[in-house]
N, C-alpha and C positions, 0 to 999 in steps of 0.2 A: 774186064765186058761190059761194055757200056746199054744203058738200053734206051731205046730212041721215045722220042715223045711222047708216040702213039701207045708205047707199051707202060710207059710212065702215068700218062691218064687212066689207063686201063686199073692199073693196081690202084691209084687214090680214087676210083669211083668206088671199088671193092671195098677200101676201108672206109668210103664214107657210109657205102650201105652195109655194114659189120656195124659202124655207129649208131646208122638208123633202126638199124633191126634189134640192137641194145636199148635202144631209146623206147621204142616200142614193148620190148620185153619186161623192162626193167623201170618203167614210168612213176612207178610210185617209191622208187628208191632215191634216196638225196643224190641226184648226179650234178656234175657242173663239166662247164665246157674243158675247164682245162684237164679233169681227171678224164674224158671223155678221150680228147686230145691226145694224152701221154699212152691210152693204152692202144691208140693205133700209130703210135711214132710220128707225131705232127705236132708242130706248135699251134698253142689257141686260137690265136689269130686265123692261122693257114687252114686250120678246120673250118673257121665260121665262115670264112670266104667262099673256099671249094663244096663248104653242106649249102650254103645261098645260090650258089652259080649252078648247083645238082639238082634241088629241092625248090626254090623258090624262097626260102626262110634260112636265117640262122637255127643252129641247133638247140638253142633256151628256147626258141619262139616255138618251132616242132615237139619240143617236149610238153611246153603248156599247152599246144593243140591237143596231145593225146590225152593228156590229164582234165582236158576241159569235157573232151570225149566221154571219159570213160565218169565222170562228174554227173554228165547229162544223163548216161544210164544208170547211175545210182537214183539219182533227184527221180528221175521217173518212174523209179521202182515204188520210193515215196517212204520208206520204211525207216531213214536216216534223215537228222537234222543235217541243214547247208553246215554247218560246224563238221558234226562228222566225215560227212561226203568230202570237204577239203582235205583234213587229215589223210583220210582214206586212200586219195590218189595222191599223197605224196606232197600235198603242200603243206608250206610253215605256217604260211601269214595269212589270216582267213582276208585280209584287205586288200593283198595281191590276188588271191585266189578269184574274189567277189568281183576286182577292176578288169582281171583277165577275163574272166566269162562272159561279164556284162561286154566286154569290146567285141567277142568272139560270137556270142550268141544274139547278142542286141538287147538282153534284158537281165537283171540281175539273176542269180540264184535263188532267192527265194520267191521271186513271180516264175520264173521257169519251173521251181518244184511245183505251185501250184497251178499252173496254167497246162504243164504237160500230161498231168494225170488226166484231165477232160479230153485235150487234143488227142491223146494216142489211145486211149480205153479202144480195147478190143482188136487193138492191131498187135500182129507179132512183133517180138521184141528186134527181129531182123529188118523189120520193114522200120518199125519207129527207129533205129538206128541209123539208116541211109534218109528218113525223111527229116531226121532233126539233127543232122552232120552241120558241125559248126563251120562258120567262114571261117577261111584262114586268112591273116595279115590283114586283119582290122578292118573288113571289107563289110561288116555286119551295119546296117541302118538300121537306128534306134525306130521303132516305132511302137504304137500304140502295145498292140499286140503282135509279137513274133509267129506264136502261134493259133491263133484265130483263125 
């Protein structure tokens, strides 16, 4: 029995949702596109193309966005160094972490850490998370102070 194109599309969307949910859950674990694709019986290239079409960015960029969101929350807490936060969110390279953080947030993590404590003081964590959510797809424009 063959499936229709619509049935195949729904099956692909369900697999993409499983990949996205796994990234959301396991962002701090070592994840790579090949392993994610293998788990949903797709090639890495097909997964990347389909994921981008469904969610607006490839799986690796989505993973890094999740990691940066979590890093922002840890940096706002203020009790960990930038290096500790980098490793806590699953990044193995401080340079890559800092570069991606700056691309998404608009300021380096060290600057964000210093400024966020002042700008979110007294703000409930759930509100601070929404207000400081990173911009995806490298849309952050560098400014003098992103949080002022």
